[in-house]
C-alpha positions as CSV (number, residue, x, y, z in Angstrom):
1,M,23.4,-105.2,-142.9
2,G,22.4,-108.7,-143.8
3,G,23.8,-108.4,-147.4
4,G,27.0,-107.2,-148.9
5,G,27.1,-104.0,-151.0
6,V,27.7,-100.3,-151.2
7,M,25.7,-97.2,-150.5
8,E,25.1,-94.7,-153.3
9,R,23.6,-91.2,-153.1
10,T,21.6,-90.1,-156.0
11,D,20.0,-86.7,-156.7
12,A,16.6,-88.3,-157.1
13,T,14.3,-85.4,-156.2
14,A,14.0,-81.7,-155.9
15,H,13.6,-82.2,-152.2
16,G,17.2,-83.4,-151.9
17,P,19.5,-86.4,-152.4
18,L,18.0,-89.8,-151.6
19,E,20.1,-92.8,-150.8
20,I,20.0,-96.0,-152.7
21,L,21.6,-99.0,-150.9
22,R,22.8,-101.4,-153.5
23,L,23.5,-104.9,-152.2
24,E,24.6,-108.1,-153.9
25,E,22.4,-110.6,-152.1
26,V,19.7,-110.6,-149.5
27,D,16.9,-112.9,-148.3
28,S,14.3,-110.1,-149.0
29,T,14.7,-106.5,-149.9
30,Q,11.6,-105.8,-147.8
31,D,13.0,-107.3,-144.7
32,E,16.5,-105.9,-145.2
33,A,15.1,-102.4,-145.8
34,A,13.1,-102.6,-142.6
35,R,16.2,-103.6,-140.7
36,C,18.1,-100.7,-142.1
37,A,15.3,-98.3,-141.1
38,T,15.3,-99.8,-137.6
39,D,19.1,-99.4,-137.4
40,G,18.9,-95.7,-138.1
41,Q,19.1,-95.3,-141.9
42,P,17.5,-91.9,-142.7
43,V,14.1,-92.3,-144.4
44,P,13.2,-92.1,-147.2
45,F,15.7,-94.3,-149.0
46,A,15.7,-97.2,-151.4
47,L,17.4,-100.6,-151.1
48,T,18.1,-103.0,-154.0
49,A,19.7,-106.4,-154.5
50,R,21.0,-108.3,-157.5
51,H,19.9,-111.6,-155.9
52,Q,16.9,-112.3,-153.6
53,R,16.9,-115.7,-151.9
54,G,13.5,-115.4,-150.4
55,G,11.4,-112.8,-152.1
56,R,7.8,-112.3,-151.0
57,G,4.6,-111.6,-153.0
58,R,1.0,-111.3,-152.0
59,L,-0.3,-113.6,-149.3
60,G,3.3,-114.5,-148.4
61,R,3.9,-116.3,-151.7
62,S,7.7,-116.9,-151.9
63,F,10.0,-116.9,-154.9
64,E,13.7,-116.5,-155.7
65,S,15.2,-113.8,-157.9
66,P,18.2,-115.2,-159.6
67,D,21.4,-113.2,-159.7
68,G,21.3,-110.3,-162.2
69,V,18.2,-111.3,-164.2
70,G,15.7,-108.9,-162.5
71,L,15.3,-105.7,-160.6
72,A,14.4,-106.0,-156.9
73,L,13.9,-102.6,-155.1
74,T,12.2,-101.6,-151.8
75,Y,11.5,-97.9,-151.2
76,V,11.1,-96.9,-147.6
77,H,8.6,-94.1,-146.8
78,R,7.6,-92.6,-143.5
79,S,4.0,-91.5,-143.7
80,R,2.2,-88.9,-141.6
81,L,-1.2,-90.3,-142.8
82,T,-3.2,-92.9,-140.8
83,P,-3.4,-96.4,-142.4
84,D,-6.9,-95.8,-143.5
85,R,-5.7,-92.9,-145.7
86,R,-3.0,-94.9,-147.5
87,G,-5.2,-96.8,-149.8
88,W,-3.8,-95.1,-152.9
89,F,-0.2,-95.9,-152.0
90,S,-0.2,-99.3,-153.8
91,L,-1.7,-97.9,-157.0
92,A,0.6,-94.9,-156.9
93,A,3.6,-97.3,-156.8
94,G,2.3,-98.8,-160.1
95,V,2.1,-95.3,-161.6
96,A,5.6,-94.6,-160.5
97,A,6.9,-97.8,-162.0
98,L,5.4,-96.8,-165.4
99,T,6.9,-93.3,-165.1
100,A,10.3,-94.8,-164.5
101,L,10.0,-97.2,-167.4
102,D,8.9,-94.3,-169.7
103,Q,11.9,-92.2,-168.7
104,V,14.5,-95.0,-169.1
105,L,13.1,-96.8,-172.1
106,G,11.4,-94.0,-174.0
107,E,9.4,-95.0,-177.1
108,A,11.3,-98.3,-177.5
109,G,9.3,-99.8,-174.7
110,A,6.0,-98.0,-175.2
111,E,5.3,-98.2,-178.9
112,Q,5.7,-101.9,-179.8
113,H,4.2,-103.4,-176.6
114,R,2.2,-101.1,-174.5
115,I,3.1,-101.5,-170.8
116,G,0.3,-100.8,-168.3
117,L,-1.2,-101.9,-165.0
118,K,-3.4,-104.8,-164.3
119,W,-5.5,-103.8,-161.4
120,P,-4.3,-103.1,-158.8
121,N,-0.6,-102.8,-159.7
122,D,0.9,-105.6,-161.7
123,L,3.0,-104.5,-164.6
124,H,1.7,-106.1,-167.8
125,T,2.1,-105.8,-171.5
126,E,-1.0,-105.2,-173.5
127,D,-1.0,-108.8,-174.7
128,G,-1.2,-110.1,-171.2
129,R,2.3,-110.9,-170.2
130,K,3.6,-110.0,-166.7
131,L,6.7,-107.8,-166.5
132,G,6.6,-107.3,-162.7
133,G,4.7,-106.8,-159.5
134,I,4.5,-104.6,-156.4
135,L,4.1,-105.4,-152.7
136,V,3.2,-102.7,-150.2
137,E,3.6,-103.4,-146.5
138,G,3.2,-101.3,-143.3
139,R,5.7,-101.6,-140.5
140,G,4.8,-100.0,-137.2
141,P,2.7,-96.8,-137.0
142,D,4.2,-94.8,-139.9
143,L,6.7,-96.9,-141.9
144,V,5.6,-98.1,-145.4
145,L,7.7,-100.4,-147.5
146,L,7.0,-100.4,-151.3
147,G,8.6,-103.3,-153.0
148,I,8.9,-103.5,-156.8
149,G,10.2,-106.5,-158.8
150,M,10.7,-106.4,-162.5
151,N,12.1,-108.9,-165.1
152,L,15.1,-107.5,-166.9
153,R,16.4,-110.4,-168.9
154,G,14.7,-113.5,-170.2
155,P,13.5,-116.1,-170.7
156,V,12.4,-116.1,-167.1
157,L,12.9,-119.6,-165.6
158,Q,11.4,-121.5,-162.8
159,A,13.6,-123.4,-160.2
160,D,13.4,-126.6,-162.3
161,G,14.6,-124.8,-165.4
162,R,11.3,-124.5,-167.2
163,A,10.2,-121.1,-168.6
164,V,7.7,-119.2,-166.5
165,P,4.4,-119.1,-168.5
166,G,3.2,-115.6,-169.3
167,A,6.3,-113.8,-168.4
168,A,7.6,-110.6,-170.0
169,W,11.1,-109.1,-169.7
170,L,12.8,-105.9,-170.9
171,C,15.8,-106.9,-172.8
172,G,17.3,-109.9,-174.6
173,V,15.7,-112.1,-177.2
174,D,12.0,-111.2,-177.7
175,G,12.3,-108.6,-174.9
176,V,9.7,-105.8,-174.7
177,A,12.2,-103.0,-174.9
178,A,13.6,-103.4,-178.4
179,G,17.0,-101.9,-178.8
180,H,18.0,-102.3,-175.2
181,G,19.4,-105.9,-175.5
182,E,22.9,-104.6,-176.0
183,E,22.9,-102.3,-173.0
184,S,24.8,-103.4,-170.0
185,G,22.4,-105.1,-167.5
186,R,24.0,-103.2,-164.7
187,M,23.6,-99.9,-166.4
188,L,19.9,-100.6,-167.2
189,R,19.2,-101.7,-163.7
190,E,20.9,-98.7,-162.1
191,R,19.1,-96.2,-164.4
192,L,15.7,-97.9,-163.5
193,E,16.6,-97.9,-159.8
194,Q,17.3,-94.1,-159.9
195,A,14.2,-93.4,-161.9
196,L,12.0,-95.5,-159.7
197,T,13.3,-93.9,-156.5
198,A,12.6,-90.4,-157.9
199,A,9.1,-91.3,-159.2
200,L,8.1,-93.0,-156.0
201,W,9.1,-90.0,-153.9
202,T,7.1,-87.7,-156.2
203,E,3.9,-89.8,-156.2
204,L,3.9,-90.3,-152.5
205,D,4.7,-86.7,-151.8
206,R,1.6,-85.7,-153.8
207,L,-0.6,-88.1,-151.9
208,E,0.8,-86.9,-148.5
209,S,0.1,-83.3,-149.5
210,A,-3.4,-84.2,-150.5
211,E,-4.1,-86.1,-147.3
212,G,-4.2,-89.4,-149.2
213,D,-6.9,-88.2,-151.6
214,G,-6.0,-89.8,-154.9
215,V,-8.3,-87.6,-156.9
216,S,-7.0,-84.3,-155.8
217,A,-3.4,-85.6,-155.9
218,G,-3.9,-86.5,-159.6
219,T,-3.1,-90.2,-158.9
220,H,-6.6,-91.3,-159.9
221,G,-6.3,-89.7,-163.4
222,R,-2.7,-90.9,-164.0
223,Y,-3.7,-94.4,-162.9
224,T,-6.9,-94.6,-165.0
225,M,-4.9,-93.6,-168.1
226,T,-2.6,-96.6,-167.6
227,C,-4.9,-99.3,-166.4
228,L,-5.2,-102.2,-168.8
229,T,-8.0,-103.8,-166.8
230,L,-10.7,-101.2,-167.7
231,G,-13.1,-102.3,-170.3
232,R,-12.0,-105.9,-170.0
233,A,-14.1,-108.9,-169.1
234,V,-12.7,-110.1,-165.8
235,R,-13.0,-112.8,-163.2
236,V,-12.3,-111.7,-159.6
237,D,-11.3,-114.5,-157.1
238,P,-11.4,-113.8,-153.4
239,L,-8.0,-113.6,-151.7
240,G,-7.7,-116.0,-148.7
241,E,-11.3,-115.5,-147.6
242,T,-13.4,-118.3,-146.2
243,G,-17.1,-118.4,-145.4
244,T,-19.1,-120.6,-143.2
245,G,-18.0,-124.2,-143.2
246,G,-14.5,-123.2,-144.6
247,T,-15.8,-122.7,-148.1
248,H,-14.5,-119.9,-150.4
249,P,-16.9,-117.2,-151.6
250,P,-17.7,-117.5,-155.3
251,S,-15.8,-115.7,-158.0
252,L,-17.2,-112.6,-159.6
253,H,-17.6,-112.2,-163.4
254,G,-18.3,-109.0,-165.3
255,I,-16.8,-106.0,-167.1
256,A,-14.3,-103.7,-165.4
257,Q,-15.7,-100.3,-165.9
258,A,-14.0,-97.7,-163.7
259,I,-11.8,-96.9,-160.8
260,D,-13.6,-95.1,-158.0
261,A,-12.3,-92.4,-155.7
262,Q,-11.0,-95.0,-153.2
263,G,-9.0,-96.8,-155.9
264,R,-11.5,-99.7,-156.0
265,L,-12.3,-101.5,-159.3
266,M,-15.9,-101.1,-160.3
267,V,-17.2,-104.2,-162.1
268,D,-20.6,-104.5,-163.9
269,L,-21.6,-108.0,-163.0
270,A,-22.6,-110.6,-165.6
271,G,-25.9,-111.1,-163.7
272,G,-26.7,-107.4,-163.4
273,G,-25.7,-104.7,-161.0
274,R,-22.3,-103.2,-160.1
275,T,-19.9,-104.0,-157.3
276,A,-16.7,-102.3,-156.0
277,V,-13.7,-104.6,-155.6
278,D,-11.2,-103.5,-153.1
279,I,-9.2,-106.8,-152.8
280,G,-9.0,-109.9,-154.9
281,D,-7.2,-111.7,-157.7
282,V,-8.3,-110.2,-161.0
283,R,-8.0,-112.3,-164.2
284,H,-8.4,-110.8,-167.7
285,L,-10.8,-112.9,-169.7
286,R,-11.6,-113.0,-173.4
287,P,-15.1,-111.4,-173.8
288,D,-16.4,-114.7,-175.3
289,G,-14.3,-117.0,-173.2
290,P,-15.6,-119.6,-170.7
291,A,-16.2,-119.0,-167.0
292,R,-13.6,-121.6,-166.2
293,P,-9.9,-120.5,-166.4
294,T,-8.4,-120.7,-169.9
295,T,-4.8,-121.7,-170.6
296,H,-4.0,-118.0,-170.8
297,D,-5.7,-117.4,-167.4
298,A,-3.7,-120.2,-165.8
299,M,-0.5,-118.6,-167.2
300,G,-1.5,-115.4,-165.4
301,I,-2.2,-117.3,-162.1
302,E,1.3,-118.9,-162.2
303,Q,3.0,-115.6,-163.0
304,E,1.5,-114.0,-159.9
305,E,4.2,-115.9,-158.0
306,H,7.0,-114.1,-159.8
307,G,8.5,-110.7,-159.8
308,T,7.1,-109.0,-156.8
């Protein structure tokens, strides 16, 4: 292994014990987990690290997870579904993360600051602060890596020591989960890791049994109940797309109305009509806000770099 640590077995599912590999330091839990699978580690399993030197978010955005301040977990799943049937995996990971938070934090985390999902799977508080993010990657024909990053202690700081705008965290001063500030960081992390591992196994097993159909698996219903984006005015920016002449397609503006059977965000456009968004950066806007990014929107953009 590329990092130091110990292996722990945990009775995470009714299917049988799953293994959680707990390491002190790695470059990336995604890459380390992929190496372990290649080296023969039985799948499924989870790998965690106290410190990530080179974490990775969407579009290859890099960040560092300082020692002990956050949770960094990669769950390794072997799918029998073809890639075109795995569209719900990313959203199901968000549902699993909320299930784990519910189990570990109980009403302390849910009542004062509702935690939900900003489409597709960022963990947010209802007032718009980002608690964590999720990255799903395929490796080879059947291996799927589901990475989850979550802020445990705050304030969350950038490399230069400044606070990360728009960040949320679970415990400590002004943390979301009131009453958990005195709990050992290690105990909280390990309880969340175990709950996440179990919840991910359950959500993915349901999707595998339903041939990837999020509606019949119940994923659609569970996701819709926890999606903070629905009913909000949004701006959708294209991700890494360029048109003719190297220009970027224009952003979309409208009201997020529903999640369709494929997990896409259905947006009623400001100029009329409805469109399905299957990829893009979604910004929550104030209903009467300007089309240009507000300070709050800029905070959301900066926070995208952290916690996945």
